[in-house]
C-alpha positions in Angstrom: -63.5 24.4 72.0 -60.7 24.3 69.5 -59.5 25.9 66.3 -57.9 24.0 63.5 -55.6 25.4 60.8 -54.6 23.5 57.7 -52.1 24.3 55.1 -53.3 23.9 51.6 -51.0 23.5 48.6 -51.6 24.2 45.0 -49.9 21.2 43.4 -49.1 23.0 40.2 -47.5 26.1 41.9 -45.7 23.9 44.4 -44.2 21.8 41.6 -43.0 24.8 39.7 -41.4 26.4 42.7 -39.7 23.1 43.7 -38.3 22.6 40.2 -37.1 26.2 40.1 -35.2 25.7 43.4 -33.8 22.4 42.3 -32.6 23.9 39.1 -30.7 26.6 41.0 -29.1 24.1 43.4 -28.2 21.7 40.5 -26.8 24.6 38.4 -24.5 25.7 41.2 -23.5 22.0 41.8 -22.6 21.4 38.1 -20.7 24.7 37.9 -18.6 23.7 40.9 -17.9 20.2 39.6 -16.9 21.5 36.2 -14.5 24.0 37.7 -13.0 21.4 39.9 -12.4 18.6 37.3 -11.8 20.5 34.0 -8.0 20.4 34.4 -8.1 16.8 35.4 -10.1 15.8 32.3 -7.5 17.5 30.1 -4.8 15.5 31.9 -6.7 12.2 31.4 -7.1 12.8 27.6 -3.4 13.8 27.3 -2.5 10.6 29.1 -4.4 8.5 26.6 -3.0 10.4 23.6 0.5 9.6 25.0 -0.2 6.0 25.9 -1.3 5.0 22.4 0.1 3.0 19.6 0.2 6.1 17.4 2.3 8.1 19.9 4.8 5.3 20.2 5.0 5.0 16.4 5.5 8.8 16.1 8.2 9.2 18.7 10.3 6.0 18.9 13.6 6.3 17.1 12.5 3.7 14.6 8.8 4.1 15.0 6.8 3.4 11.8 5.1 6.7 11.7 8.2 8.7 12.5 10.0 7.0 9.6 7.2 7.1 7.1 6.2 10.7 7.8 9.7 12.1 8.1 9.1 14.2 11.2 12.1 15.9 12.7 12.3 16.3 16.5 9.0 14.4 16.9 9.1 14.4 20.7 8.9 18.2 20.7 6.3 18.4 17.9 4.0 15.8 19.4 4.3 17.3 22.9 3.2 20.7 21.5 0.4 19.0 19.5 -1.0 17.3 22.6 -0.9 20.6 24.5 -2.8 22.2 21.6 -5.4 19.5 21.7 -5.7 19.7 25.5 -6.3 23.4 25.4 -9.1 22.9 22.8 -11.1 20.7 25.1 -14.2 22.3 26.6 -16.3 21.0 29.4 -19.5 23.0 29.6 -22.7 23.2 31.6 -25.9 22.2 29.9 -29.0 24.3 30.7 -32.0 22.7 32.3 -34.9 21.7 30.1 -38.5 20.7 30.7 -37.4 17.1 31.2 -34.0 17.6 33.0 -32.2 19.6 35.6 -29.3 20.3 33.3 -26.0 18.4 32.9 -22.5 18.6 31.4 -21.1 18.3 27.9 -17.5 17.5 26.9 -16.3 19.0 23.6 -13.1 17.8 21.9 -11.5 20.4 19.6 -14.6 22.6 20.0 -13.2 26.0 19.0 -11.3 25.3 15.8 -12.2 21.7 15.0 -10.1 19.1 13.4 -9.3 21.3 10.4 -7.9 24.0 12.7 -5.6 21.5 14.2 -4.5 20.2 10.8 -3.9 23.8 9.5 -1.8 24.7 12.5 2.0 25.1 12.0 2.4 21.8 13.9 0.5 19.9 11.3 2.9 20.2 8.3 6.5 20.9 7.4 8.4 22.0 4.2 10.7 19.7 2.4 12.4 19.7 -1.0 9.2 18.4 -2.5 7.1 21.2 -1.0 4.7 21.2 2.0 4.1 17.9 3.7 0.7 17.9 5.5 1.6 14.9 7.6 -1.1 15.4 10.3 -3.8 15.5 7.6 -2.5 12.3 6.2 -2.5 10.6 9.6 -5.9 11.8 10.8 -8.1 11.9 7.7 -6.7 10.0 4.7 -7.3 6.4 6.0 -5.3 3.8 4.1 -5.8 5.4 0.7 -2.7 6.0 -1.5 -1.4 9.5 -0.7 1.6 9.6 -3.1 1.6 7.6 -6.3 4.8 5.9 -7.5 6.7 6.4 -4.2 7.4 4.2 -1.3 9.4 4.5 1.9 12.8 2.7 2.0 14.2 1.8 5.4 17.9 1.7 6.4 19.9 0.2 9.2 22.3 3.1 9.2 21.5 6.8 9.5 21.1 8.6 6.2 22.4 12.2 5.7 19.4 13.3 3.6 16.8 11.7 5.9 14.7 13.8 8.2 13.9 10.7 10.3 17.5 9.4 9.9 16.6 5.9 9.0 14.2 6.2 6.1 13.8 7.9 2.7 10.8 8.4 0.4 12.0 7.0 -3.0 10.7 6.8 -6.5 11.8 3.3 -7.6 11.8 4.2 -11.3 14.5 6.8 -10.7 16.8 4.6 -8.6 20.3 4.1 -9.9 21.1 0.6 -11.2 23.2 0.0 -8.0 20.2 0.9 -5.8 17.7 -1.3 -7.6 16.6 -4.1 -5.4 14.1 -7.0 -5.5 11.2 -5.2 -3.8 10.7 -3.2 -7.0 12.6 -5.1 -9.7 12.6 -8.8 -10.7 15.8 -10.8 -11.3 16.0 -9.6 -14.8 16.0 -5.9 -13.7 12.5 -5.3 -14.9 10.4 -2.8 -12.9 7.6 -4.6 -11.1 5.6 -1.5 -10.2 4.9 0.2 -6.8 1.8 0.5 -4.8 2.5 4.1 -3.7 2.7 5.6 -0.2 -0.1 5.2 2.4 -0.4 5.3 6.1 -0.2 1.9 7.8 -3.6 0.5 8.6 -2.7 0.1 12.3 -2.4 3.9 12.6 -4.5 5.2 9.8 -7.4 7.6 10.6 -10.5 9.2 9.1 -12.3 12.3 10.4 -14.5 10.2 12.7 -12.0 7.5 13.6 -8.4 8.5 14.2 -5.6 8.8 16.8 -7.4 11.6 18.7 -10.9 10.2 18.6 -9.6 6.7 19.6 -7.7 8.2 22.5 -10.7 10.2 23.6 -12.9 7.1 23.6 -10.4 5.2 25.7 -10.4 8.1 28.2 -14.2 8.0 28.7 -14.3 5.4 31.4 -11.7 7.3 33.5 -13.7 10.6 32.9 -16.9 9.0 34.1 -15.2 7.6 37.2 -13.7 11.1 37.9 -17.1 12.8 37.6 -18.8 10.3 39.9 -16.0 10.6 42.5 -15.7 14.4 42.5 -19.4 14.8 42.3 -20.0 12.8 45.4 -17.3 14.7 47.3 -18.7 18.2 46.5 
């Protein structure tokens, strides 16, 4: 004589309870990973901002952007700017859905956006000609002409009136006769015209493609590698 017991499972209820438990476990896992790697992600993005053609052109003594944009003490300004950008990076947990157990989302400049960065005190300076929104020019104006009838003139020796020391924004039509040179005048002293000032195409940016977004995209492989490494070690 024997008695048998069997365990019956309602597939629908079992699946719901299993998914609920998996969501709890995954949520805790994601929260822990985010807490662990958020500072490292900010460091990775800062690294790629610094190791970029734009950073070099902004901070080198004779860097093209430093000369063209007339930034004083660019090392300090750009360092503060990178700190600002890093502090605006958010790495958040995504809630689970009917088709996923959740995930992670990385936001660049989430709180105040690109405009908030441009409008910050770091993004402009005041000169004799008024406010110079240099960061707006660099990040959003592309290669379009920003200032008509002016161009940047470069010098071998430091200039007293130059913010960048080795360049001046000049209006060729107002140059003295001694200062007129072949770039703007022909051999007969006739003015040839001027294209106006624009950001060099190598560094120019638009809202969707600029120094910050390009640095961010270069950082993605390192961020993916970090997530995989830290996730497996949790």
